[in-house]
Structure formats: structure tokens, C-alpha cells
C-alpha positions as MATLAB code, in Angstrom:
seq = 'MPVAQQHFPKRDILIVDDTQSNVQVLSKMLAHHGFTVHNAPNGSAALSLAATDPPDLILLDILMPDMDGYTVCKTLKANRQTSDIPVIFLSALEDANNKIQGFDEGGIDYITKPFEPDEVLARVRAHLALHDLQHQLEVQNGQLQHEVAIRRQVEAVLQKTNSALEQEIAERTAALTAANATLKAEIAERARAEAALKERVRFETLLANLSATLVNLSSANADTAIVTGMQHVSDFFACDAYVLIEFSTDRTELVITHPADPLTTSLLRQDRVSTEMLPWFTQQLLQNQMLVMPNLLNDLPAEAVAERAYCQRVGARAGFAIPLVAANEVLGAVLFCKKHDELICCAELAPRLRIVGEILANALQRKRMEIQLHTYTQQLEMMVNDKVRELEQTRAKMIQTAKLAALGEMATGVAHELNQPMTAMLFEAEYLKTIAQQTLDAGENTCFLDAQELYHIGNNLAQDIQRSRRITDYLRAFSALTKDNVVHTNINHVIESSFMLTSARLSQRGIHIERQLLPQIPPIQANPRKLEQVFTNLISNAEYALEEMARRVAAAEVSRDNDYQKTLTISTYVEDEYVVARVGDNGCGIPQAACPHIFEPFFTTKPVGEGSGLGLSSSHGFVTEAGGQIDFESTENVGTTFTLRFPLAMPESGYEPHSAPVKE';
ca = [
      33.215  -16.365    0.550;
      29.951  -14.464   -0.365;
      30.072  -11.699   -2.943;
      29.411   -9.040   -0.328;
      32.504  -10.105    1.710;
      35.087  -10.040   -1.140;
      37.516   -7.137   -1.583;
      38.403   -6.031   -5.110;
      40.782   -3.234   -6.231;
      39.140   -0.123   -7.603;
      38.328   -0.764  -11.277;
      36.966    1.287  -14.174;
      33.590    0.247  -15.628;
      32.093    1.749  -18.803;
      28.264    1.580  -19.042;
      26.886    1.988  -22.570;
      23.101    2.429  -22.505;
      20.695    5.030  -23.910;
      18.199    4.428  -21.058;
      19.154    6.808  -18.251;
      17.196    4.910  -15.581;
      19.290    1.764  -16.219;
      22.507    3.840  -16.230;
      21.575    5.503  -12.923;
      20.749    2.205  -11.192;
      23.953    0.481  -12.405;
      26.170    3.530  -11.760;
      24.879    3.965   -8.204;
      25.240    0.257   -7.421;
      28.736   -0.125   -8.906;
      30.003    3.124   -7.380;
      28.668    1.971   -3.999;
      30.851   -1.128   -4.306;
      34.013    0.824   -5.111;
      34.036    0.867   -8.918;
      34.831    3.945  -10.993;
      31.959    4.283  -13.435;
      31.910    6.045  -16.822;
      28.773    6.415  -18.936;
      28.262    6.576  -22.705;
      24.787    7.250  -24.156;
      25.534    5.666  -27.552;
      27.962    3.485  -29.485;
      30.068    6.304  -30.936;
      30.703    7.835  -27.538;
      31.543    4.400  -26.152;
      34.171    3.721  -28.859;
      35.707    7.138  -28.265;
      35.918    6.654  -24.482;
      37.276    3.122  -24.828;
      40.023    4.270  -27.209;
      40.962    7.297  -25.093;
      40.853    5.698  -21.664;
      40.303    1.916  -21.941;
      38.120    0.641  -19.059;
      38.561   -2.686  -17.264;
      35.091   -3.898  -18.337;
      32.172   -2.702  -20.493;
      28.439   -3.197  -19.779;
      26.908   -2.828  -23.250;
      23.240   -2.415  -24.236;
      22.228   -3.964  -27.588;
      19.293   -1.827  -28.726;
      20.643    1.733  -29.240;
      19.636    4.333  -31.856;
      22.778    5.095  -33.889;
      24.824    1.905  -33.495;
      23.623   -1.343  -31.879;
      25.618   -3.195  -29.253;
      26.706   -5.967  -31.632;
      28.407   -3.413  -33.932;
      30.049   -1.653  -30.991;
      31.430   -4.955  -29.655;
      32.647   -6.034  -33.083;
      34.431   -2.676  -33.525;
      36.036   -2.951  -30.095;
      37.321   -6.469  -30.820;
      38.708   -5.341  -34.179;
      40.790   -2.623  -32.505;
      43.991   -4.018  -31.018;
      43.926   -1.342  -28.311;
      40.449   -2.351  -27.088;
      40.183   -5.989  -28.147;
      41.056   -7.371  -24.704;
      38.372   -5.405  -22.810;
      35.690   -7.803  -21.476;
      32.188   -6.971  -22.767;
      28.967   -8.027  -20.988;
      25.774   -7.514  -22.962;
      22.668   -6.076  -21.207;
      19.458   -6.470  -23.192;
      15.737   -7.191  -22.959;
      16.153   -9.606  -25.903;
      15.780  -13.122  -24.491;
      15.916  -15.087  -27.742;
      18.702  -17.671  -27.907;
      19.839  -16.382  -31.322;
      20.399  -12.906  -29.876;
      22.493  -14.367  -27.074;
      24.520  -16.513  -29.540;
      25.150  -13.475  -31.723;
      26.371  -11.566  -28.659;
      28.925  -14.290  -27.876;
      29.906  -14.533  -31.581;
      30.689  -10.801  -31.636;
      33.099  -11.241  -28.691;
      30.883  -10.812  -25.618;
      31.848  -12.797  -22.514;
      28.408  -12.788  -20.888;
      24.773  -11.880  -21.579;
      22.360  -10.504  -18.912;
      18.686  -10.073  -19.755;
      16.567   -7.114  -18.623;
      15.040   -6.494  -16.206;
      18.232   -7.365  -14.347;
      18.915   -7.951  -10.672;
      21.609   -5.516   -9.444;
      23.218   -8.197   -7.252;
      23.455  -10.554  -10.257;
      25.097   -7.838  -12.372;
      27.559   -7.105   -9.546;
      28.430  -10.790   -9.136;
      29.026  -11.286  -12.852;
      31.071   -8.101  -13.179;
      33.338   -9.184  -10.344;
      33.623  -12.731  -11.661;
      34.607  -11.665  -15.179;
      37.075   -9.072  -13.889;
      38.701  -11.813  -11.820;
      38.809  -14.178  -14.808;
      40.227  -11.426  -16.993;
      42.968  -10.755  -14.429;
      43.901  -14.438  -14.320;
      43.912  -14.651  -18.109;
      46.142  -11.595  -18.286;
      48.508  -13.129  -15.731;
      48.652  -16.358  -17.725;
      49.423  -14.445  -20.918;
      52.239  -12.555  -19.207;
      53.654  -15.756  -17.764;
      53.326  -17.534  -21.110;
      55.193  -14.638  -22.724;
      57.914  -14.960  -20.156;
      58.053  -18.703  -20.739;
      58.312  -18.255  -24.488;
      61.047  -15.720  -23.957;
      62.954  -18.153  -21.755;
      62.492  -20.943  -24.277;
      63.863  -18.694  -27.030;
      66.869  -17.892  -24.888;
      67.398  -21.573  -24.178;
      67.248  -22.362  -27.872;
      69.853  -19.717  -28.547;
      72.003  -21.162  -25.814;
      71.583  -24.663  -27.256;
      72.576  -23.380  -30.693;
      75.678  -21.784  -29.215;
      76.470  -24.946  -27.271;
      76.211  -27.054  -30.444;
      78.829  -24.864  -32.103;
      81.267  -25.023  -29.217;
      83.958  -27.569  -29.055;
      83.991  -30.706  -27.078;
      85.719  -28.886  -24.249;
      82.440  -27.314  -23.347;
      80.427  -30.568  -23.436;
      80.640  -30.947  -19.677;
      79.366  -27.449  -19.163;
      76.566  -28.098  -21.670;
      75.558  -31.216  -19.813;
      75.403  -29.330  -16.537;
      73.308  -26.587  -18.081;
      71.019  -29.147  -19.666;
      70.421  -30.686  -16.281;
      69.661  -27.245  -14.853;
      67.225  -26.556  -17.650;
      65.532  -29.897  -17.063;
      65.038  -29.033  -13.412;
      63.719  -25.581  -14.306;
      61.325  -27.130  -16.804;
      59.976  -29.490  -14.143;
      59.459  -26.566  -11.807;
      57.659  -24.677  -14.562;
      55.365  -27.649  -15.206;
      54.577  -27.782  -11.502;
      53.719  -24.085  -11.526;
      51.488  -24.561  -14.573;
      49.685  -27.408  -12.840;
      49.243  -25.245   -9.749;
      47.839  -22.423  -11.862;
      45.425  -24.875  -13.460;
      44.233  -25.927  -10.034;
      43.843  -22.264   -9.052;
      41.830  -21.577  -12.183;
      39.605  -24.578  -11.457;
      39.102  -23.318   -7.894;
      38.254  -19.865   -9.227;
      35.685  -21.313  -11.611;
      34.181  -23.303   -8.751;
      33.985  -20.176   -6.633;
      32.305  -18.277   -9.468;
      29.863  -21.144   -9.867;
      29.055  -20.984   -6.162;
      28.567  -17.214   -6.336;
      26.210  -17.802   -9.257;
      24.284  -20.224   -7.047;
      23.978  -17.563   -4.353;
      22.812  -15.028   -6.938;
      20.169  -17.463   -8.202;
      19.031  -18.113   -4.629;
      18.707  -14.397   -3.962;
      16.809  -13.833   -7.216;
      14.403  -16.671   -6.372;
      13.716  -15.552   -2.813;
      13.697  -11.781   -3.279;
       9.927  -11.628   -3.994;
       8.906  -14.194   -1.383;
       5.425  -13.675    0.077;
       2.938  -15.597    2.190;
       1.252  -16.854   -0.980;
       4.334  -18.273   -2.737;
       6.695  -18.909    0.198;
       6.844  -22.727    0.009;
       7.195  -22.720   -3.781;
       9.960  -20.074   -3.692;
      11.936  -21.906   -0.987;
      11.646  -25.277   -2.730;
      12.722  -23.646   -6.016;
      15.759  -22.238   -4.224;
      16.517  -25.716   -2.891;
      16.381  -27.000   -6.472;
      19.242  -24.617   -7.341;
      21.272  -25.981   -4.408;
      20.480  -29.568   -5.388;
      21.640  -28.912   -8.952;
      24.876  -27.331   -7.707;
      25.791  -30.369   -5.582;
      24.371  -32.826   -8.163;
      21.901  -34.325   -5.695;
      18.964  -36.561   -6.575;
      16.391  -35.456   -3.975;
      15.763  -32.693   -1.461;
      13.182  -31.831    1.197;
      12.409  -28.868    3.462;
      11.841  -29.790    7.108;
      10.193  -27.332    9.548;
       9.436  -27.638   13.223;
       5.801  -27.114   14.142;
       5.013  -24.302   16.560;
       5.005  -26.637   19.567;
       8.022  -28.590   18.165;
       6.171  -31.903   18.421;
       6.000  -32.430   14.657;
       8.222  -32.101   11.621;
       6.488  -30.557    8.573;
       8.195  -32.018    5.486;
       7.721  -30.123    2.184;
       9.064  -31.575   -1.082;
       8.218  -31.695   -4.791;
       5.179  -33.843   -5.454;
       5.014  -36.827   -7.742;
       5.206  -35.608  -11.391;
       1.882  -37.335  -12.081;
       0.016  -35.197   -9.496;
      -1.435  -31.784  -10.224;
       0.133  -30.119   -7.178;
       3.668  -28.723   -7.292;
       4.337  -29.416   -3.617;
       3.422  -32.056   -1.094;
       3.533  -31.739    2.674;
       3.747  -34.518    5.247;
       3.662  -34.285    9.026;
       5.802  -36.624   11.101;
       6.014  -36.738   14.878;
       9.454  -35.824   16.245;
       9.283  -39.065   18.278;
       9.472  -41.057   15.027;
      12.851  -39.461   14.136;
      14.427  -38.836   17.567;
      18.106  -38.886   16.560;
      17.596  -36.536   13.596;
      15.478  -34.181   15.743;
      18.171  -34.060   18.440;
      20.879  -33.233   15.889;
      18.785  -30.377   14.496;
      18.039  -28.908   17.917;
      21.787  -28.932   18.604;
      22.390  -27.050   15.324;
      24.519  -29.915   13.986;
      25.338  -30.006   10.281;
      25.324  -33.565    8.956;
      27.600  -34.564    6.041;
      27.488  -38.307    5.390;
      29.204  -39.699    2.248;
      27.832  -43.136    3.178;
      24.547  -42.848    5.008;
      24.170  -46.480    6.023;
      27.671  -46.571    7.538;
      27.736  -43.026    8.924;
      24.411  -43.189   10.767;
      24.827  -44.245   14.411;
      23.213  -47.421   15.745;
      20.451  -45.525   17.582;
      19.249  -43.889   14.317;
      17.042  -46.896   13.490;
      14.093  -44.949   12.029;
      16.417  -42.669   10.051;
      18.290  -45.657    8.576;
      14.990  -47.300    7.574;
      13.854  -44.082    5.897;
      17.099  -43.825    3.884;
      16.770  -47.458    2.769;
      13.141  -46.903    1.758;
      13.920  -43.892   -0.467;
      17.200  -45.383   -1.747;
      19.435  -42.610   -0.376;
      23.120  -43.608   -0.150;
      24.766  -40.259    0.626;
      23.595  -36.821    1.728;
      23.880  -33.816    3.983;
      21.483  -31.852    6.191;
      21.776  -28.108    6.812;
      20.085  -26.730    9.959;
      18.119  -23.526    9.391;
      18.766  -21.086   12.231;
      17.404  -17.534   12.510;
      17.634  -15.301   15.589;
      19.269  -18.188   17.527;
      16.219  -20.372   16.897;
      16.381  -23.622   14.947;
      13.501  -23.405   12.480;
      14.163  -26.683   10.697;
      16.562  -28.060    8.103;
      17.040  -28.770    4.409;
      18.042  -32.321    3.461;
      19.809  -33.260    0.190;
      20.330  -36.898   -0.830;
      22.182  -38.913   -3.468;
      21.406  -42.412   -4.626;
      25.104  -43.310   -4.884;
      27.993  -43.180   -2.425;
      29.955  -40.370   -4.050;
      29.381  -37.017   -2.367;
      31.314  -33.841   -3.012;
      33.341  -33.586    0.165;
      36.020  -30.909    0.311;
      37.297  -28.346    2.791;
      34.958  -25.660    1.419;
      31.811  -27.800    1.639;
      30.906  -26.979    5.274;
      31.308  -23.159    4.938;
      29.306  -23.206    1.707;
      26.546  -25.237    3.294;
      26.457  -22.748    6.173;
      26.024  -19.858    3.746;
      23.236  -21.672    1.907;
      21.641  -22.501    5.259;
      21.688  -18.851    6.341;
      19.974  -17.752    3.115;
      17.287  -20.436    3.336;
      16.804  -19.818    7.076;
      16.236  -16.117    6.434;
      13.749  -17.052    3.718;
      11.929  -19.404    6.079;
      11.876  -16.746    8.809;
      10.543  -14.241    6.307;
       7.862  -16.751    5.278;
       6.692  -16.999    8.887;
       6.716  -13.226    9.252;
       4.759  -12.824    5.991;
       2.157  -15.319    7.231;
       1.927  -13.494   10.576;
       1.665  -10.151    8.774;
      -1.097  -11.547    6.547;
      -2.958  -12.781    9.633;
      -2.488   -9.465   11.436;
      -3.680   -7.603    8.317;
      -6.861   -9.679    8.159;
      -7.476   -9.090   11.875;
      -6.855   -5.363   11.440;
      -9.273   -5.229    8.506;
     -11.915   -6.955   10.623;
     -11.305   -4.489   13.471;
     -11.529   -1.541   11.063;
     -14.770   -2.897    9.572;
     -16.207   -3.385   13.053;
     -15.164    0.154   14.000;
     -16.718    1.584   10.817;
     -19.974   -0.218   11.550;
     -19.844    1.068   15.125;
     -19.249    4.636   13.914;
     -22.105    4.348   11.424;
     -24.402    3.131   14.182;
     -23.231    5.977   16.440;
     -23.838    8.503   13.664;
     -27.336    7.116   13.103;
     -28.032    7.430   16.820;
     -26.683   10.999   16.782;
     -28.954   11.911   13.868;
     -31.941   10.380   15.639;
     -31.034   12.229   18.843;
     -30.722   15.503   16.927;
     -34.075   14.862   15.275;
     -35.699   14.207   18.641;
     -34.051   17.320   20.053;
     -35.402   19.372   17.128;
     -38.846   17.869   17.635;
     -38.664   18.737   21.329;
     -37.783   22.337   20.535;
     -40.640   22.338   18.029;
     -43.237   21.215   20.593;
     -43.958   24.744   21.825;
     -44.497   25.983   18.288;
     -46.757   23.048   17.497;
     -48.861   23.675   20.630;
     -49.202   27.382   19.806;
     -50.045   26.767   16.139;
     -52.679   24.150   16.998;
     -54.109   26.208   19.874;
     -55.332   29.012   17.597;
     -57.452   26.901   15.187;
     -58.649   24.694   18.040;
     -59.811   27.757   20.042;
     -61.622   29.105   17.002;
     -63.283   25.758   16.304;
     -64.307   25.472   19.978;
     -65.845   28.970   19.931;
     -67.760   28.276   16.711;
     -68.971   24.890   18.018;
     -70.136   26.511   21.286;
     -71.986   29.146   19.271;
     -73.848   26.474   17.288;
     -74.518   24.546   20.513;
     -75.984   27.678   22.177;
     -78.334   28.352   19.247;
     -79.474   24.718   19.313;
     -80.074   24.863   23.125;
     -82.075   28.088   22.810;
     -84.267   26.433   20.150;
     -84.864   23.419   22.406;
     -85.654   25.647   25.392;
     -88.291   27.369   23.252;
     -89.946   24.011   22.658;
     -89.031   23.908   19.014;
     -87.202   21.233   17.041;
     -86.146   23.346   14.116;
     -84.062   26.510   14.165;
     -83.420   28.819   11.324;
     -80.057   30.571   10.859;
     -79.148   33.180    8.389;
     -77.574   31.330    5.367;
     -74.664   33.768    5.141;
     -73.928   33.422    8.852;
     -74.155   29.618    8.652;
     -71.790   29.590    5.609;
     -69.334   31.857    7.443;
     -69.286   29.561   10.514;
     -68.842   26.415    8.356;
     -66.090   28.035    6.282;
     -64.164   29.060    9.403;
     -64.451   25.548   10.788;
     -63.175   24.047    7.494;
     -60.175   26.434    7.347;
     -59.222   25.753   10.951;
     -59.473   21.994   10.408;
     -57.320   22.248    7.218;
     -54.731   24.317    9.047;
     -54.555   21.762   11.874;
     -54.196   18.955    9.317;
     -51.328   20.760    7.540;
     -49.499   21.173   10.832;
     -49.886   17.508   11.761;
     -48.935   16.385    8.220;
     -45.813   18.522    8.306;
     -44.833   17.200   11.725;
     -45.294   13.591   10.538;
     -43.231   14.251    7.379;
     -40.508   15.982    9.394;
     -40.265   12.946   11.680;
     -39.827   10.547    8.692;
     -36.291   11.800    7.683;
     -35.500    8.900    5.329;
     -31.925    8.590    4.046;
     -32.747    7.762    0.447;
     -35.324   10.511   -0.264;
     -32.959   12.653   -2.397;
     -34.821   14.707   -5.015;
     -34.703   18.003   -6.897;
     -35.459   20.499   -4.138;
     -36.416   24.183   -4.116;
     -34.515   25.645   -1.177;
     -37.033   28.531   -0.801;
     -39.824   26.031   -0.198;
     -37.690   24.229    2.381;
     -37.116   27.512    4.237;
     -40.851   28.330    4.209;
     -41.600   24.847    5.589;
     -39.079   25.414    8.371;
     -40.885   28.652    9.370;
     -44.288   26.902    9.500;
     -43.868   25.792   13.097;
     -41.505   28.540   14.269;
     -42.845   31.795   12.843;
     -45.641   32.104   15.419;
     -43.231   31.534   18.323;
     -40.723   33.982   16.860;
     -43.424   36.599   16.386;
     -44.660   36.030   19.932;
     -41.119   36.759   21.212;
     -40.872   39.943   19.192;
     -38.350   38.677   16.690;
     -38.508   40.468   13.351;
     -37.987   38.182   10.323;
     -36.530   39.551    7.088;
     -36.868   37.206    4.081;
     -34.886   37.954    0.931;
     -35.585   34.818   -1.131;
     -34.651   34.827   -4.819;
     -37.765   34.058   -6.924;
     -37.491   31.168   -9.400;
     -34.315   29.926   -7.721;
     -32.789   26.838   -9.429;
     -33.244   23.472   -7.695;
     -30.595   21.526   -5.787;
     -30.259   17.764   -5.249;
     -30.983   17.012   -1.576;
     -33.285   15.405    0.981;
     -35.831   18.190    1.678;
     -36.745   16.853    5.127;
     -33.120   16.844    6.256;
     -32.654   20.385    4.929;
     -35.747   21.427    6.873;
     -34.061   20.113   10.007;
     -30.897   22.093    9.103;
     -32.817   25.374    8.785;
     -34.926   24.553   11.849;
     -31.685   24.090   13.855;
     -30.228   27.370   12.534;
     -33.484   29.281   13.269;
     -33.631   27.760   16.762;
     -29.991   28.751   17.461;
     -30.668   32.267   16.159;
     -33.731   32.507   18.413;
     -31.593   31.580   21.455;
     -28.865   34.076   20.467;
     -31.413   36.895   20.041;
     -33.094   36.159   23.382;
     -29.693   36.025   25.110;
     -28.683   39.330   23.502;
     -31.949   40.941   24.652;
     -31.215   39.738   28.203;
     -27.719   41.232   28.095;
     -29.057   44.567   26.804;
     -31.711   44.609   29.501;
     -29.104   43.845   32.178;
     -26.782   46.527   30.760;
     -24.112   43.890   30.170;
     -23.786   45.180   26.590;
     -24.004   48.784   25.451;
     -26.710   48.865   22.777;
     -29.381   51.374   21.879;
     -32.504   51.109   24.005;
     -34.540   50.403   20.873;
     -32.663   47.132   20.199;
     -34.694   45.112   17.675;
     -34.226   41.364   17.589;
     -33.838   40.563   13.866;
     -33.488   37.272   11.995;
     -32.447   37.600    8.335;
     -32.619   34.811    5.784;
     -31.742   35.145    2.093;
     -31.104   32.989   -0.963;
     -29.266   33.739   -4.212;
     -27.154   32.111   -6.951;
     -23.371   32.503   -7.004;
     -21.411   30.895   -9.857;
     -22.625   27.275   -9.980;
     -24.001   27.242   -6.434;
     -27.274   28.016   -4.694;
     -26.448   30.007   -1.537;
     -28.561   30.443    1.583;
     -27.612   32.801    4.436;
     -29.170   32.758    7.909;
     -28.089   35.672   10.093;
     -29.011   37.339   13.360;
     -27.923   40.306   15.442;
     -27.782   38.225   18.605;
     -25.073   37.513   21.161;
     -22.682   35.808   18.721;
     -20.329   32.880   19.405;
     -17.283   33.185   21.717;
     -14.044   33.102   19.735;
     -12.714   30.133   21.724;
     -15.791   28.088   20.803;
     -15.701   28.773   17.040;
     -13.354   25.863   16.102;
     -15.644   23.379   17.890;
     -19.221   24.297   17.012;
     -19.594   21.479   14.440;
     -18.280   18.858   16.854;
     -20.840   16.379   18.278;
     -22.132   17.197   21.791;
     -20.488   20.642   21.834;
     -22.821   23.499   22.797;
     -22.499   27.094   24.012;
     -25.897   26.959   25.698;
     -26.276   26.412   29.444;
     -26.508   22.862   30.758;
     -29.903   21.336   29.980;
     -30.758   23.816   27.182;
     -28.835   22.242   24.289;
     -27.905   18.707   23.137;
     -24.824   19.738   21.145;
     -26.085   17.737   18.152;
     -27.931   20.351   16.082;
     -24.983   21.906   14.239;
     -23.136   18.579   14.088;
     -26.037   16.842   12.339;
     -26.639   19.924   10.165;
     -23.036   19.819    9.004;
     -23.477   16.136    8.151;
     -26.727   16.740    6.215;
     -25.225   19.609    4.187;
     -22.086   17.606    3.378;
     -24.221   14.583    2.438;
     -25.970   16.783   -0.154;
     -22.600   17.801   -1.626;
     -22.748   21.247   -0.041;
     -20.655   23.357    2.309;
     -21.542   25.202    5.513;
     -19.463   27.884    7.205;
     -20.101   30.870    9.439;
     -18.950   34.284   10.568;
     -19.548   35.440   14.112;
     -18.600   38.351   16.350;
     -19.500   38.207   20.016;
     -22.267   40.686   20.994;
     -22.675   41.634   17.314;
     -24.219   38.608   15.601;
     -23.735   35.418   13.585;
     -24.300   34.512    9.935;
     -24.296   30.942    8.577;
     -23.685   30.470    4.834;
     -24.783   27.285    3.053;
     -23.648   26.508   -0.519;
     -25.161   23.726   -2.646;
     -24.211   22.787   -6.239;
     -26.929   23.331   -8.818;
     -28.868   20.159   -9.649;
     -28.499   18.686  -13.124;
     -31.647   19.291  -15.215;
     -34.093   16.415  -14.928;
     -37.026   16.071  -17.291;
     -40.401   16.055  -15.645;
     -39.179   16.689  -12.073;
     -41.530   18.350   -9.591;
     -39.801   20.683   -7.092;
     -40.519   20.227   -3.388;
     -43.743   22.121   -2.893;
     -44.056   25.019   -0.469;
     -46.687   25.015    2.279;
     -49.643   27.358    2.195;
     -48.699   30.514    4.127;
     -51.023   31.696    6.843;
];
């Protein structure tokens, strides 16, 4: 029966190891399986515990600081009180000489680290069982020796008796002969029991090896791990060949995996055979029939023509097939063959084959699940990548939409700014045209103007044309918003650029602007055009809030002084390692319920048609992209202040800060 199904009496185990992690793992595992566990951190403590309260078995580490495991074992074996305690060495030393020394010092087994807990448990149970049997044999041998001594004494007494007791001696001799025969029969039975126990331990070792081989099975090494496990089974039953047979998904083919020819470079070879070519074998598998055939050619039925031909071709004379069943589904089978007629065939063969089949079936099922998981993972990665690309495209569209929205809001300012120089240029051109017409009307071709007046007119025209060019250049640069244009940037210059197209409109609406910009402010690393859009968005929002507040004051919706002054305040300063910019207003503020959402895309507090809901969202993205932070404080009907923090830029030799526009 499997290790997990056996029942053992509660036993005492002493673990001697200076590595607490190993002690904790072994103690937890052994205690879970009903053992009483004692721990000793070194050899001296182990000898003391063993002498005081001898355990049933000792798990002994070799490499310890004060006394190594070999010395501890040798000392235990030299003490009559502790010499019979089984000792299993646990060590990371894998050299054969170390293992031989461990057995020479009296160890009964040697387990290398890192160890498999199930293997340790199996070996502990096996050696405890062997130790119990050995102890029973010693007790029985002692009893036998005692009986023999008594019989010898009786024989000596009988020899000294007179002939009158000869008949009685003969009768007793006959009784002793019968008892001796019975004793021999018992000894033979005990020998058979010991052989059966060894065979069971060997089978449990096979199961432990199977578990160790298949424990790390994955989609990449599944076939190799399963075939390696089959090699362990083949060695146990002394078979000559083995193959793994799987049903295809549609069950029309058998996928046969087996070790490749030693001359090939591949470790495995796979063949595909139609189920119609092996009909009898396929039917037996689908019926979950285990096949044990000591003589294949005689045991195969007449209808198994293709199967018989296959066995003759590969030279198989005996074999057995184990169906692999998981979740009531026949996944395939494992086939083991011998090239001679002798096949281990005992009462325990079928149950053992079933156990092996369950382990291999679970491994095969796990292989399929690992392959499915790998496929699902790849599909999920593709879906995630597609979603990321989609989000990036959406974000780009949002930025473009926000830029267009900002440009739309800027149109009024652009028209106003251009209207002034254009009006002046038109007036000056009309003046020159009038003078020229008056000269022509007088019948003259040449007119004379005062040089100072002519210079003044030309200078005004030049200034108006330069101002118009600066406005158009700024608008073209603002529309460019390239992603990669990250440079050392003076935030004061960015703010002044943002006011170029808005200051006239703000002044026209009676909004007072207070600038408190720190002179010689250190540069930051950012895209100046994107920062201009950030400040343009904040100024535009402040303008709306101030206009809305003025409306509320005028409608007496809010109690404010009659001399309410719409004020926009903007300041810059340095705080610790950050450049800080604050944009504040004494406008209508933001409703408390809307505060958690103002940086969300498409969220706006403006009436329908007056806001896109992308300004603050894109501003948040631009500030974060520059490594900065943006937050705000707002009280409804009092005002709002946005605070932007940017890390100072690392010094860069020869950099030119973003230049400020010429102020009008």
C-alpha cells in the first residue's frame, strides 16, 4: 500500500541539525504524520538526549560546528545503551567516500540535501519497520537459545538417569524433534515475511522516486519527466522496453513517446499511429482494462493481429499495459515489455500497477494542464499587449483632443491680439495712401514727407508686423507638442509664454493678474510646449471660475462685497529639491463632490458644451510625464489653488533655457 495509507504507532524521532530551517521543515512534516519529534542543535546535545531518553530513530546532519555527524554516530554505536538506535545521515555531501564513511560509522541510510520531505518520510518509516523486525528476530532468537540451553540441560540429566527412564527420554526426544520442525517452519515464514517487507520497501522507494521525478513537471519538460519516471518503473520490474501511449484530442490517433535510438541526438522520439491500426489494443484501453501477459504470443487473442505482429517485430515476449485514467477519462497507457517469457506475476502486481498508473496518469493530466496554461498565458499576454496599445492610442487621441480644445479656447485671444496690430497697420497704410492720392490729385508725381514722420510710420508698421509674427510663431510652436522635446526649461518663461495669448482677453474681462515669479529660478527637465498647455489650461479654468463667481455675486447668489475684484495669482519658488508653481484664483471654487474626479478624462464641472473634460486630465499626464506632481485646494465660493512641483534638473553644461517671449 502507498506510504500515505500506512498506519504506524507513534514513535520518537531525534533530529540533529544546526540549520534551523531544515529542523523546522522535518519537525513539521514528521509531527504531521504522527511522530514525536525532538531536536538537538549539536552533537553534544544529541548524545545527552539519546542517553537520557533514547529515541526510536535519529536523523543526523554531518557538518556541525563542535562535533561532526560521523563522530556522533561512532559515539552512539560505542555506547551499549544507544548502539541499537538506527541513524540516518542527512548531508549536502554527495561524494561516494562520504557516504561510505557514514555507513562505516554505523549509519543505516544516507540522504543528500536538498532532500524531498516525502522521501525522508518513506525512509524513516521503512527503517523503523526494519528495526522492529530485527528487534523481534533478536528476541525470538534469544528465546530459541534459551530453549536450546534448557534442552541441553534436560539431555544432560537424561544421560545420567538410569535405563528406566529411557522410554521417557525417547518420548521427549520425539517431542523436541517435532518442536524443532515447527521452529524451522516459523523461521522460514519469518524469512518470507522479511523478504516481503523488503519488497514493499523497494516498491515504496519506487513511488518516492516517481514523485521526486514528477514533482517539478512543466510544459517544457513534461515528456522527458514522464519517460524518466517510466524508466524507474521499468527498472523495478526488470523490463527491457517501455513506451508512453496517449490518445490524440479526437481519439483517432495514438501518440507513442519512447526513448530514441542511442545514436540520435534527441532524448525522445514520438510516433503517431491511427487507432484503426491497433483496434484490439485501443478497445482494451477505452474499457480501462489492465493487461498482464506473461506470454504475449499465447495470451493475445486471435483478433489482435496487428498487435501480435508488432510484438514479433520488436521481439517482445512478455509485458503488461497500465491504462492512464484521470477524472474518469482514459488518457492513454504505459506499456512495459520483456524479451523473455518470465514476468513477475504475483498477487500484489495488479494493485501496484494501479498505483503506478494513477501517478503517471496524474502526471499526464498535469502535462496537459500545463500546456493549456502555457497557451492561455500566451493568449493573455497578447490580449494585454493589444489592450496596452489600444490605451496608448486612446491616450494619444485624448492629448490631441485636449490640444485642439486648448487651441479652440485660444482662438478668441489670438483674434484679439492680431486685431490690434492689424488695425494699426491698416490705419498707417491708409494714411500713406491718402497722402499719395492727394499728391496725384495735385498733378504731381513726387510727394515730400517729413523724415521724422515717415520714420515714425515705418517703425510702427515694423513693430506691428513683428508682433503679429511672434503671435503666429507661438501658435505654430504650441500646436507642435512633440513627445521627445524634453529640455532644460525655465518655468517662468513657460508661464510668460502662456500669458501671451491670454493676457489681453483676461484684461478685457477685468481680471487682475498678480505675478510673483522668483527671479533666476533653477531649470527643470520638461517639454516646454506641454507645460505651456498645462498653464494655459489652468489659466482658462481660472478665467471660467472668476467669470462664474462674478455672475453669482451679481445675481446675489453669494454674499460678497460689492467691490469684488476678479484676481488670478501665479507664483513660483524653490522648496527643498523642487521647483514649485502655484496658480490660484478667488473664483467659484470646485464642488466638494467633484474634487475626487477632476483629473479623470471627460469629467468637467462646466455646463454642457463649454468644456471637453480633457484639460486637467491631460495636464495631470504632462506633469507626471515630467516627473512632477500636481494637486489642488479648493473651497466652493472662495477659490481654488493648483500646486505643481517639479524636481530640479541636473546641471547640464552649455544648456540654453527655454527663452521667454518679448512682453508687450
